[in-house]
Backbone as XML, in Angstrom:
<?xml version="1.0"?>
<chain id="A" units="angstrom">
  <residue number="1" name="MET">
    <atom name="N" x="0.939" y="-0.842" z="0.074"/>
    <atom name="CA" x="0.209" y="-0.389" z="0.098"/>
    <atom name="C" x="0.698" y="1.423" z="0.496"/>
  </residue>
  <residue number="2" name="SER">
    <atom name="N" x="0.324" y="2.094" z="-0.714"/>
    <atom name="CA" x="0.895" y="2.926" z="-0.935"/>
    <atom name="C" x="0.821" y="4.623" z="0.210"/>
  </residue>
  <residue number="3" name="SER">
    <atom name="N" x="1.979" y="5.379" z="0.762"/>
    <atom name="CA" x="1.509" y="6.658" z="1.205"/>
    <atom name="C" x="0.531" y="7.232" z="0.890"/>
  </residue>
  <residue number="4" name="LYS">
    <atom name="N" x="0.732" y="7.777" z="-0.629"/>
    <atom name="CA" x="0.547" y="8.080" z="-1.902"/>
    <atom name="C" x="-1.391" y="8.366" z="-1.347"/>
  </residue>
  <residue number="5" name="LEU">
    <atom name="N" x="-1.847" y="7.349" z="-1.601"/>
    <atom name="CA" x="-3.269" y="6.887" z="-1.222"/>
    <atom name="C" x="-4.142" y="7.399" z="0.556"/>
  </residue>
  <residue number="6" name="PHE">
    <atom name="N" x="-3.183" y="7.593" z="1.329"/>
    <atom name="CA" x="-3.589" y="8.301" z="2.071"/>
    <atom name="C" x="-3.398" y="9.601" z="2.316"/>
  </residue>
  <residue number="7" name="GLU">
    <atom name="N" x="-2.692" y="10.340" z="1.499"/>
    <atom name="CA" x="-2.386" y="12.003" z="0.741"/>
    <atom name="C" x="-3.679" y="12.235" z="-0.265"/>
  </residue>
  <residue number="8" name="ASP">
    <atom name="N" x="-4.150" y="11.214" z="-0.928"/>
    <atom name="CA" x="-5.431" y="11.391" z="-2.118"/>
    <atom name="C" x="-5.850" y="11.410" z="-0.706"/>
  </residue>
  <residue number="9" name="LEU">
    <atom name="N" x="-6.448" y="10.751" z="0.414"/>
    <atom name="CA" x="-7.696" y="10.683" z="0.854"/>
    <atom name="C" x="-7.939" y="12.352" z="2.382"/>
  </residue>
  <residue number="10" name="GLY">
    <atom name="N" x="-6.608" y="12.849" z="1.542"/>
    <atom name="CA" x="-6.569" y="14.546" z="2.348"/>
    <atom name="C" x="-5.546" y="14.643" z="3.905"/>
  </residue>
  <residue number="11" name="PHE">
    <atom name="N" x="-4.654" y="13.663" z="4.037"/>
    <atom name="CA" x="-3.897" y="13.457" z="5.248"/>
    <atom name="C" x="-2.551" y="13.867" z="4.561"/>
  </residue>
  <residue number="12" name="SER">
    <atom name="N" x="-2.156" y="14.447" z="5.663"/>
    <atom name="CA" x="-0.569" y="15.138" z="5.240"/>
    <atom name="C" x="-0.015" y="14.148" z="5.687"/>
  </residue>
  <residue number="13" name="PRO">
    <atom name="N" x="1.341" y="14.892" z="4.093"/>
    <atom name="CA" x="2.415" y="13.679" z="3.748"/>
    <atom name="C" x="3.153" y="13.038" z="5.126"/>
  </residue>
  <residue number="14" name="GLU">
    <atom name="N" x="3.029" y="13.656" z="6.325"/>
    <atom name="CA" x="3.734" y="12.649" z="7.022"/>
    <atom name="C" x="2.564" y="12.070" z="7.784"/>
  </residue>
  <residue number="15" name="GLU">
    <atom name="N" x="1.634" y="12.584" z="7.809"/>
    <atom name="CA" x="0.253" y="11.883" z="8.422"/>
    <atom name="C" x="0.162" y="10.418" z="7.952"/>
  </residue>
  <residue number="16" name="ALA">
    <atom name="N" x="0.271" y="10.568" z="5.982"/>
    <atom name="CA" x="0.384" y="9.414" z="5.281"/>
    <atom name="C" x="1.318" y="8.487" z="5.751"/>
  </residue>
  <residue number="17" name="ALA">
    <atom name="N" x="2.717" y="8.918" z="5.837"/>
    <atom name="CA" x="3.480" y="8.154" z="6.169"/>
    <atom name="C" x="3.494" y="6.954" z="7.309"/>
  </residue>
  <residue number="18" name="ALA">
    <atom name="N" x="3.108" y="7.644" z="8.773"/>
    <atom name="CA" x="2.331" y="6.863" z="10.433"/>
    <atom name="C" x="1.466" y="5.887" z="9.469"/>
  </residue>
  <residue number="19" name="LEU">
    <atom name="N" x="0.693" y="6.236" z="8.892"/>
    <atom name="CA" x="-0.700" y="5.629" z="9.080"/>
    <atom name="C" x="-0.327" y="4.310" z="7.862"/>
  </residue>
  <residue number="20" name="LYS">
    <atom name="N" x="0.779" y="4.376" z="7.139"/>
    <atom name="CA" x="1.311" y="3.455" z="6.414"/>
    <atom name="C" x="1.988" y="2.414" z="6.784"/>
  </residue>
  <residue number="21" name="LEU">
    <atom name="N" x="2.864" y="3.288" z="7.909"/>
    <atom name="CA" x="3.872" y="1.825" z="8.879"/>
    <atom name="C" x="2.471" y="1.280" z="10.002"/>
  </residue>
  <residue number="22" name="LYS">
    <atom name="N" x="1.582" y="2.207" z="10.065"/>
    <atom name="CA" x="0.798" y="1.299" z="11.159"/>
    <atom name="C" x="-0.250" y="0.424" z="10.321"/>
  </residue>
  <residue number="23" name="THR">
    <atom name="N" x="-0.279" y="0.304" z="8.935"/>
    <atom name="CA" x="-1.392" y="-0.495" z="8.037"/>
    <atom name="C" x="-0.612" y="-1.800" z="7.565"/>
  </residue>
  <residue number="24" name="ASP">
    <atom name="N" x="0.631" y="-1.315" z="6.894"/>
    <atom name="CA" x="1.920" y="-2.344" z="7.117"/>
    <atom name="C" x="2.163" y="-3.508" z="8.200"/>
  </residue>
  <residue number="25" name="LEU">
    <atom name="N" x="2.090" y="-3.018" z="9.181"/>
    <atom name="CA" x="2.553" y="-3.697" z="10.405"/>
    <atom name="C" x="0.973" y="-4.477" z="11.121"/>
  </residue>
  <residue number="26" name="ASN">
    <atom name="N" x="0.516" y="-3.720" z="10.917"/>
    <atom name="CA" x="-1.145" y="-4.231" z="10.889"/>
    <atom name="C" x="-1.320" y="-6.002" z="10.232"/>
  </residue>
  <residue number="27" name="THR">
    <atom name="N" x="-1.442" y="-5.181" z="8.875"/>
    <atom name="CA" x="-1.809" y="-6.296" z="7.850"/>
    <atom name="C" x="-0.712" y="-7.852" z="8.057"/>
  </residue>
  <residue number="28" name="LYS">
    <atom name="N" x="0.854" y="-7.707" z="8.429"/>
    <atom name="CA" x="1.506" y="-8.653" z="8.646"/>
    <atom name="C" x="1.239" y="-9.423" z="10.481"/>
  </residue>
  <residue number="29" name="ILE">
    <atom name="N" x="0.345" y="-8.406" z="11.606"/>
    <atom name="CA" x="0.324" y="-8.523" z="12.415"/>
    <atom name="C" x="-1.402" y="-9.835" z="12.338"/>
  </residue>
  <residue number="30" name="VAL">
    <atom name="N" x="-2.053" y="-9.473" z="11.536"/>
    <atom name="CA" x="-3.225" y="-10.295" z="11.411"/>
    <atom name="C" x="-2.931" y="-11.310" z="10.480"/>
  </residue>
  <residue number="31" name="LYS">
    <atom name="N" x="-2.063" y="-11.938" z="9.516"/>
    <atom name="CA" x="-1.216" y="-12.340" z="8.581"/>
    <atom name="C" x="-0.460" y="-13.821" z="10.087"/>
  </residue>
  <residue number="32" name="ALA">
    <atom name="N" x="0.327" y="-12.784" z="10.856"/>
    <atom name="CA" x="0.651" y="-14.044" z="11.774"/>
    <atom name="C" x="-0.542" y="-14.437" z="12.781"/>
  </residue>
  <residue number="33" name="ALA">
    <atom name="N" x="-1.741" y="-13.855" z="13.243"/>
    <atom name="CA" x="-2.391" y="-14.632" z="14.359"/>
    <atom name="C" x="-3.433" y="-15.483" z="13.403"/>
  </residue>
  <residue number="34" name="ALA">
    <atom name="N" x="-3.650" y="-14.936" z="12.134"/>
    <atom name="CA" x="-4.352" y="-16.132" z="11.787"/>
    <atom name="C" x="-4.219" y="-17.947" z="12.072"/>
  </residue>
  <residue number="35" name="SER">
    <atom name="N" x="-3.118" y="-18.243" z="12.392"/>
    <atom name="CA" x="-3.353" y="-19.742" z="12.638"/>
    <atom name="C" x="-3.552" y="-19.728" z="14.612"/>
  </residue>
  <residue number="36" name="TYR">
    <atom name="N" x="-4.049" y="-18.712" z="15.285"/>
    <atom name="CA" x="-4.738" y="-18.714" z="16.508"/>
    <atom name="C" x="-6.018" y="-18.426" z="16.445"/>
  </residue>
  <residue number="37" name="THR">
    <atom name="N" x="-6.665" y="-19.229" z="18.151"/>
    <atom name="CA" x="-7.698" y="-18.720" z="17.966"/>
    <atom name="C" x="-7.770" y="-17.344" z="18.651"/>
  </residue>
  <residue number="38" name="GLN">
    <atom name="N" x="-8.688" y="-16.286" z="18.638"/>
    <atom name="CA" x="-8.771" y="-15.160" z="19.762"/>
    <atom name="C" x="-8.756" y="-15.634" z="21.036"/>
  </residue>
  <residue number="39" name="GLN">
    <atom name="N" x="-9.224" y="-16.743" z="21.326"/>
    <atom name="CA" x="-8.769" y="-16.971" z="23.208"/>
    <atom name="C" x="-7.130" y="-17.033" z="23.171"/>
  </residue>
  <residue number="40" name="GLN">
    <atom name="N" x="-6.445" y="-17.621" z="22.696"/>
    <atom name="CA" x="-5.412" y="-17.721" z="22.597"/>
    <atom name="C" x="-4.027" y="-16.290" z="22.580"/>
  </residue>
  <residue number="41" name="LEU">
    <atom name="N" x="-4.689" y="-15.589" z="21.281"/>
    <atom name="CA" x="-4.547" y="-13.942" z="21.259"/>
    <atom name="C" x="-4.631" y="-13.375" z="22.303"/>
  </residue>
  <residue number="42" name="GLN">
    <atom name="N" x="-5.572" y="-13.361" z="23.137"/>
    <atom name="CA" x="-6.165" y="-13.051" z="24.027"/>
    <atom name="C" x="-4.599" y="-13.018" z="25.158"/>
  </residue>
  <residue number="43" name="ALA">
    <atom name="N" x="-4.657" y="-14.541" z="25.125"/>
    <atom name="CA" x="-3.668" y="-15.153" z="26.491"/>
    <atom name="C" x="-1.997" y="-14.376" z="25.646"/>
  </residue>
  <residue number="44" name="LYS">
    <atom name="N" x="-1.677" y="-14.775" z="24.484"/>
    <atom name="CA" x="-0.278" y="-14.592" z="24.023"/>
    <atom name="C" x="-0.383" y="-13.341" z="24.047"/>
  </residue>
  <residue number="45" name="LEU">
    <atom name="N" x="-0.852" y="-12.307" z="24.071"/>
    <atom name="CA" x="-0.947" y="-10.724" z="23.420"/>
    <atom name="C" x="-1.555" y="-9.723" z="24.528"/>
  </residue>
  <residue number="46" name="GLY">
    <atom name="N" x="-1.920" y="-10.146" z="25.704"/>
    <atom name="CA" x="-2.547" y="-10.055" z="27.185"/>
    <atom name="C" x="-3.127" y="-9.079" z="27.502"/>
  </residue>
  <residue number="47" name="THR">
    <atom name="N" x="-4.596" y="-9.156" z="26.237"/>
    <atom name="CA" x="-5.008" y="-7.903" z="26.018"/>
    <atom name="C" x="-6.676" y="-8.646" z="25.869"/>
  </residue>
  <residue number="48" name="SER">
    <atom name="N" x="-7.420" y="-7.966" z="26.283"/>
    <atom name="CA" x="-9.021" y="-8.528" z="25.902"/>
    <atom name="C" x="-9.984" y="-8.814" z="24.808"/>
  </residue>
  <residue number="49" name="GLN">
    <atom name="N" x="-10.595" y="-9.286" z="24.538"/>
    <atom name="CA" x="-11.269" y="-9.997" z="23.535"/>
    <atom name="C" x="-11.552" y="-9.172" z="22.735"/>
  </residue>
  <residue number="50" name="PRO">
    <atom name="N" x="-11.971" y="-8.037" z="22.773"/>
    <atom name="CA" x="-12.642" y="-6.786" z="22.340"/>
    <atom name="C" x="-11.465" y="-5.781" z="21.559"/>
  </residue>
  <residue number="51" name="ARG">
    <atom name="N" x="-10.360" y="-5.895" z="21.889"/>
    <atom name="CA" x="-9.210" y="-5.306" z="21.878"/>
    <atom name="C" x="-8.657" y="-6.507" z="20.343"/>
  </residue>
  <residue number="52" name="ILE">
    <atom name="N" x="-8.825" y="-7.671" z="20.731"/>
    <atom name="CA" x="-8.442" y="-8.564" z="19.654"/>
    <atom name="C" x="-9.066" y="-8.610" z="18.732"/>
  </residue>
  <residue number="53" name="SER">
    <atom name="N" x="-10.833" y="-8.428" z="18.212"/>
    <atom name="CA" x="-11.507" y="-8.238" z="17.635"/>
    <atom name="C" x="-11.369" y="-7.173" z="16.364"/>
  </residue>
  <residue number="54" name="ASP">
    <atom name="N" x="-10.645" y="-5.378" z="17.524"/>
    <atom name="CA" x="-11.030" y="-4.525" z="16.653"/>
    <atom name="C" x="-8.911" y="-4.459" z="16.335"/>
  </residue>
  <residue number="55" name="LEU">
    <atom name="N" x="-8.026" y="-5.104" z="16.337"/>
    <atom name="CA" x="-6.951" y="-5.750" z="16.098"/>
    <atom name="C" x="-7.213" y="-6.322" z="14.501"/>
  </residue>
  <residue number="56" name="LEU">
    <atom name="N" x="-7.884" y="-7.744" z="14.986"/>
    <atom name="CA" x="-8.044" y="-8.559" z="13.346"/>
    <atom name="C" x="-9.053" y="-7.369" z="12.401"/>
  </residue>
  <residue number="57" name="ARG">
    <atom name="N" x="-9.745" y="-6.211" z="12.852"/>
    <atom name="CA" x="-10.726" y="-6.196" z="11.923"/>
    <atom name="C" x="-9.978" y="-4.476" z="11.085"/>
  </residue>
  <residue number="58" name="GLY">
    <atom name="N" x="-8.521" y="-4.465" z="11.698"/>
    <atom name="CA" x="-8.031" y="-3.257" z="11.278"/>
    <atom name="C" x="-8.574" y="-2.386" z="11.744"/>
  </residue>
  <residue number="59" name="LYS">
    <atom name="N" x="-8.364" y="-1.757" z="13.119"/>
    <atom name="CA" x="-9.281" y="-1.063" z="13.096"/>
    <atom name="C" x="-8.103" y="-0.516" z="13.913"/>
  </residue>
  <residue number="60" name="ILE">
    <atom name="N" x="-6.827" y="0.525" z="13.042"/>
    <atom name="CA" x="-5.243" y="0.999" z="13.549"/>
    <atom name="C" x="-5.555" y="2.032" z="14.499"/>
  </residue>
  <residue number="61" name="SER">
    <atom name="N" x="-6.596" y="2.902" z="13.847"/>
    <atom name="CA" x="-6.925" y="4.424" z="15.171"/>
    <atom name="C" x="-7.068" y="4.234" z="16.272"/>
  </residue>
  <residue number="62" name="LYS">
    <atom name="N" x="-6.889" y="2.681" z="16.571"/>
    <atom name="CA" x="-7.371" y="2.123" z="18.814"/>
    <atom name="C" x="-6.201" y="2.335" z="18.843"/>
  </residue>
  <residue number="63" name="PHE">
    <atom name="N" x="-5.317" y="1.563" z="18.061"/>
    <atom name="CA" x="-3.699" y="0.924" z="18.365"/>
    <atom name="C" x="-2.716" y="1.910" z="17.898"/>
  </residue>
  <residue number="64" name="SER">
    <atom name="N" x="-1.873" y="2.161" z="19.206"/>
    <atom name="CA" x="-0.642" y="3.323" z="18.947"/>
    <atom name="C" x="0.835" y="2.128" z="18.233"/>
  </residue>
  <residue number="65" name="LEU">
    <atom name="N" x="1.601" y="3.253" z="17.555"/>
    <atom name="CA" x="2.455" y="2.326" z="16.968"/>
    <atom name="C" x="3.301" y="1.249" z="17.843"/>
  </residue>
  <residue number="66" name="ASP">
    <atom name="N" x="3.264" y="1.951" z="18.655"/>
    <atom name="CA" x="4.301" y="1.069" z="20.000"/>
    <atom name="C" x="3.461" y="-0.513" z="20.280"/>
  </residue>
  <residue number="67" name="THR">
    <atom name="N" x="2.626" y="0.265" z="20.383"/>
    <atom name="CA" x="0.795" y="-1.340" z="20.789"/>
    <atom name="C" x="1.598" y="-2.270" z="19.215"/>
  </residue>
  <residue number="68" name="LEU">
    <atom name="N" x="1.500" y="-1.707" z="18.714"/>
    <atom name="CA" x="1.981" y="-2.727" z="17.567"/>
    <atom name="C" x="2.432" y="-3.257" z="16.971"/>
  </residue>
  <residue number="69" name="VAL">
    <atom name="N" x="3.677" y="-2.426" z="17.342"/>
    <atom name="CA" x="5.492" y="-3.236" z="17.122"/>
    <atom name="C" x="5.469" y="-4.282" z="18.276"/>
  </residue>
  <residue number="70" name="VAL">
    <atom name="N" x="4.658" y="-4.158" z="20.187"/>
    <atom name="CA" x="4.649" y="-5.266" z="20.818"/>
    <atom name="C" x="3.934" y="-6.671" z="20.623"/>
  </residue>
  <residue number="71" name="TYR">
    <atom name="N" x="2.689" y="-6.784" z="19.929"/>
    <atom name="CA" x="1.675" y="-7.472" z="19.130"/>
    <atom name="C" x="3.056" y="-7.824" z="18.498"/>
  </residue>
  <residue number="72" name="ALA">
    <atom name="N" x="3.244" y="-7.291" z="17.522"/>
    <atom name="CA" x="3.862" y="-8.003" z="16.217"/>
    <atom name="C" x="5.607" y="-9.039" z="17.321"/>
  </residue>
  <residue number="73" name="GLU">
    <atom name="N" x="6.230" y="-8.334" z="17.633"/>
    <atom name="CA" x="7.177" y="-9.470" z="18.726"/>
    <atom name="C" x="6.686" y="-10.086" z="19.013"/>
  </residue>
  <residue number="74" name="LEU">
    <atom name="N" x="5.275" y="-10.308" z="19.195"/>
    <atom name="CA" x="5.025" y="-11.157" z="20.716"/>
    <atom name="C" x="4.350" y="-12.274" z="20.049"/>
  </residue>
  <residue number="75" name="LEU">
    <atom name="N" x="4.155" y="-12.123" z="19.006"/>
    <atom name="CA" x="3.663" y="-12.880" z="17.437"/>
    <atom name="C" x="4.835" y="-13.351" z="16.861"/>
  </residue>
  <residue number="76" name="GLY">
    <atom name="N" x="6.264" y="-13.335" z="17.405"/>
    <atom name="CA" x="7.374" y="-13.966" z="16.723"/>
    <atom name="C" x="7.326" y="-12.934" z="15.941"/>
  </residue>
  <residue number="77" name="LEU">
    <atom name="N" x="7.131" y="-11.656" z="15.394"/>
    <atom name="CA" x="7.530" y="-10.440" z="14.094"/>
    <atom name="C" x="8.767" y="-10.391" z="14.791"/>
  </residue>
  <residue number="78" name="ARG">
    <atom name="N" x="9.989" y="-9.809" z="13.711"/>
    <atom name="CA" x="10.915" y="-8.987" z="13.924"/>
    <atom name="C" x="10.829" y="-7.704" z="13.151"/>
  </residue>
  <residue number="79" name="THR">
    <atom name="N" x="10.529" y="-6.485" z="14.171"/>
    <atom name="CA" x="10.327" y="-5.318" z="13.353"/>
    <atom name="C" x="11.261" y="-4.156" z="13.579"/>
  </residue>
  <residue number="80" name="GLU">
    <atom name="N" x="11.490" y="-3.599" z="12.284"/>
    <atom name="CA" x="12.814" y="-2.543" z="12.525"/>
    <atom name="C" x="11.905" y="-1.206" z="11.439"/>
  </residue>
  <residue number="81" name="ILE">
    <atom name="N" x="12.355" y="-0.389" z="11.648"/>
    <atom name="CA" x="11.822" y="1.005" z="11.037"/>
    <atom name="C" x="13.071" y="1.395" z="9.799"/>
  </residue>
  <residue number="82" name="LYS">
    <atom name="N" x="12.966" y="1.572" z="8.900"/>
    <atom name="CA" x="14.126" y="1.523" z="7.843"/>
    <atom name="C" x="13.483" y="3.239" z="7.135"/>
  </residue>
  <residue number="83" name="THR">
    <atom name="N" x="15.136" y="4.650" z="7.192"/>
    <atom name="CA" x="14.773" y="5.383" z="6.496"/>
    <atom name="C" x="15.784" y="5.728" z="5.692"/>
  </residue>
  <residue number="84" name="SER">
    <atom name="N" x="14.994" y="6.621" z="4.419"/>
    <atom name="CA" x="15.913" y="6.970" z="3.509"/>
    <atom name="C" x="15.599" y="8.422" z="2.579"/>
  </residue>
  <residue number="85" name="LYS">
    <atom name="N" x="16.229" y="9.016" z="2.326"/>
    <atom name="CA" x="16.309" y="9.943" z="1.577"/>
    <atom name="C" x="14.552" y="10.341" z="0.420"/>
  </residue>
  <residue number="86" name="LYS">
    <atom name="N" x="14.251" y="10.827" z="0.423"/>
    <atom name="CA" x="12.795" y="11.487" z="-0.149"/>
    <atom name="C" x="13.626" y="11.905" z="-1.508"/>
  </residue>
  <residue number="87" name="ARG">
    <atom name="N" x="13.548" y="11.289" z="-2.404"/>
    <atom name="CA" x="13.971" y="11.210" z="-4.455"/>
    <atom name="C" x="13.651" y="13.231" z="-4.019"/>
  </residue>
  <residue number="88" name="GLY">
    <atom name="N" x="14.787" y="13.613" z="-5.213"/>
    <atom name="CA" x="14.897" y="15.388" z="-4.952"/>
    <atom name="C" x="14.916" y="15.640" z="-4.480"/>
  </residue>
  <residue number="89" name="VAL">
    <atom name="N" x="15.064" y="15.343" z="-2.881"/>
    <atom name="CA" x="14.939" y="16.362" z="-1.401"/>
    <atom name="C" x="16.436" y="16.606" z="-1.170"/>
  </residue>
  <residue number="90" name="ALA">
    <atom name="N" x="16.911" y="17.617" z="-1.109"/>
    <atom name="CA" x="18.656" y="18.123" z="-1.840"/>
    <atom name="C" x="18.950" y="17.907" z="0.106"/>
  </residue>
  <residue number="91" name="ALA">
    <atom name="N" x="20.249" y="17.254" z="0.563"/>
    <atom name="CA" x="20.335" y="17.257" z="2.241"/>
    <atom name="C" x="20.860" y="18.523" z="2.875"/>
  </residue>
  <residue number="92" name="GLY">
    <atom name="N" x="20.010" y="19.452" z="3.326"/>
    <atom name="CA" x="20.220" y="20.530" z="4.344"/>
    <atom name="C" x="18.682" y="21.263" z="3.722"/>
  </residue>
  <residue number="93" name="THR">
    <atom name="N" x="18.284" y="21.252" z="3.023"/>
    <atom name="CA" x="16.941" y="21.723" z="2.231"/>
    <atom name="C" x="15.584" y="21.568" z="3.148"/>
  </residue>
  <residue number="94" name="PRO">
    <atom name="N" x="15.539" y="22.838" z="3.558"/>
    <atom name="CA" x="13.427" y="22.475" z="4.496"/>
    <atom name="C" x="12.929" y="22.230" z="3.983"/>
  </residue>
  <residue number="95" name="ALA">
    <atom name="N" x="12.155" y="21.417" z="4.347"/>
    <atom name="CA" x="10.743" y="20.770" z="3.420"/>
    <atom name="C" x="9.891" y="22.306" z="3.384"/>
  </residue>
  <residue number="96" name="ALA">
    <atom name="N" x="8.843" y="21.805" z="2.479"/>
    <atom name="CA" x="8.353" y="23.317" z="2.002"/>
    <atom name="C" x="7.157" y="22.756" z="2.964"/>
  </residue>
  <residue number="97" name="VAL">
    <atom name="N" x="6.632" y="23.695" z="3.485"/>
    <atom name="CA" x="5.508" y="24.379" z="4.305"/>
    <atom name="C" x="4.220" y="24.980" z="3.347"/>
  </residue>
  <residue number="98" name="SER">
    <atom name="N" x="3.239" y="24.573" z="3.134"/>
    <atom name="CA" x="2.105" y="24.695" z="2.549"/>
    <atom name="C" x="1.133" y="25.577" z="3.731"/>
  </residue>
</chain>
């Protein structure tokens, strides 16, 4: 999924980048959770059934990035954030403000 989608929905480029991170991580968590029942996930993640339901339904607004990282790690996923310079942005050039 592209952060451009979130920009097209009206989010700023910065918000779009954060939403893309959360969406990508949630998708991987849901795939890793597929082999568990909701009761097993409750025990493994140490949270309630309604929170598990929200997680599996992709309600990412209800979860911080920190929480998603913890859940991913508890499900055996290695998490990392990689950064790189945007194309066409020179070093030391301030970002445009609109």
